[in-house]
C-alpha positions in Angstrom: 67.4 123.7 -29.0 69.7 126.3 -27.4 70.8 126.4 -23.8 71.6 129.8 -22.2 73.8 130.7 -19.2 74.0 134.3 -18.0 76.9 135.9 -16.1 78.3 139.3 -15.3 75.8 140.4 -12.7 77.2 142.4 -9.7 76.6 145.2 -7.3 77.5 148.6 -8.5 77.0 152.2 -7.5 74.7 154.5 -9.4 76.4 155.8 -12.6 78.4 152.7 -12.9 78.7 150.2 -15.7 78.3 146.4 -16.2 78.5 144.0 -19.1 76.2 141.0 -18.9 77.1 137.9 -21.0 74.9 135.1 -22.2 76.7 132.0 -23.3 74.7 129.9 -25.7 75.2 126.2 -26.5 73.6 124.0 -29.1 73.2 124.3 -32.8 71.7 127.1 -34.9 72.5 129.9 -32.3 72.7 132.3 -35.2 69.1 131.5 -36.3 67.6 132.8 -33.0 66.4 136.3 -32.1 67.9 137.1 -28.7 66.7 139.2 -25.9 67.4 140.5 -22.4 64.6 140.7 -19.8 64.6 141.8 -16.2 62.4 141.2 -13.2 62.6 143.2 -9.9 60.9 141.9 -6.8 57.1 142.5 -7.0 57.3 143.4 -10.6 56.5 141.6 -13.8 59.3 140.5 -16.1 59.9 143.2 -18.7 61.8 143.2 -22.0 64.9 145.3 -21.9 66.5 144.8 -25.3 66.4 142.5 -28.3 68.5 141.8 -31.3 67.1 140.1 -34.4 69.0 137.6 -36.6 69.8 140.5 -39.0 71.2 142.5 -36.0 68.4 145.0 -35.8 67.9 146.1 -32.2 65.0 147.2 -30.0 65.2 148.8 -26.6 62.8 149.6 -23.8 62.4 153.3 -23.5 63.9 153.4 -20.0 67.3 152.0 -21.2 67.6 153.6 -24.6 70.9 155.4 -24.9 72.3 153.7 -21.8 72.2 150.0 -22.7 73.6 148.3 -25.8 72.8 144.7 -26.9 75.2 142.9 -29.2 76.1 139.3 -30.1 79.2 137.4 -31.3 78.1 134.4 -33.3 81.7 133.0 -33.4 81.5 132.8 -29.6 77.8 131.9 -29.4 77.5 134.8 -27.0 75.0 137.6 -26.4 76.0 140.8 -24.5 74.3 143.6 -22.7 76.5 146.7 -22.0 74.9 148.7 -19.3 76.1 152.3 -18.6 74.9 155.1 -16.4 73.2 152.5 -14.2 70.3 153.7 -11.9 68.9 152.1 -8.8 65.7 151.3 -10.8 67.8 149.0 -13.0 68.2 146.7 -10.0 66.7 143.3 -11.0 67.4 139.8 -12.0 68.4 139.8 -15.7 67.5 137.0 -18.0 68.7 136.0 -21.5 66.2 134.6 -23.9 66.2 133.1 -27.4 63.4 132.6 -29.9 62.6 132.1 -33.5 59.8 134.6 -34.3 58.9 135.5 -37.9 60.3 138.8 -39.0 57.0 140.5 -38.6 56.5 139.0 -35.1 59.9 140.3 -34.1 58.9 143.8 -35.3 55.7 143.6 -33.3 56.7 141.7 -30.3 60.5 141.9 -29.8 60.2 142.8 -26.1 57.4 140.4 -25.2 58.1 137.3 -23.2 56.0 135.0 -25.4 58.3 135.7 -28.4 61.0 133.6 -26.7 61.1 129.9 -26.1 64.4 129.4 -24.3 65.5 131.1 -21.1 68.6 131.2 -18.9 68.5 131.1 -15.1 69.3 134.8 -14.6 72.1 137.0 -13.1 71.5 139.6 -10.4 72.2 143.3 -11.0 72.1 145.6 -7.9 72.6 149.3 -8.2 72.9 151.0 -4.9 75.1 153.5 -3.1 
């Protein structure tokens, strides 16, 4: 079992940057596929980015080219570098971990039910 704690959320102006951090505890962190999700008020939670155990990545079309997901196994940490932020990026951002099969990750990397462990979230607000 892995426990997840997000940090790094803040209020920024459009065009700004933020780096979110997800600190993981527990054993076998490296055996989990990891993802970032977000949920804005009134909207469903959506997958933003995912990184497989072999470091393959997957991004939502709306963030491709602006966001980068990465992980540091030595620090049991997951990151989301967010550049060129837009007001529509405003949401609560959640870190998630799961152990899908390779084919399930390919098919469902950005789906909530791929993941079994979730953090409490960190708020990102993009506004002028």
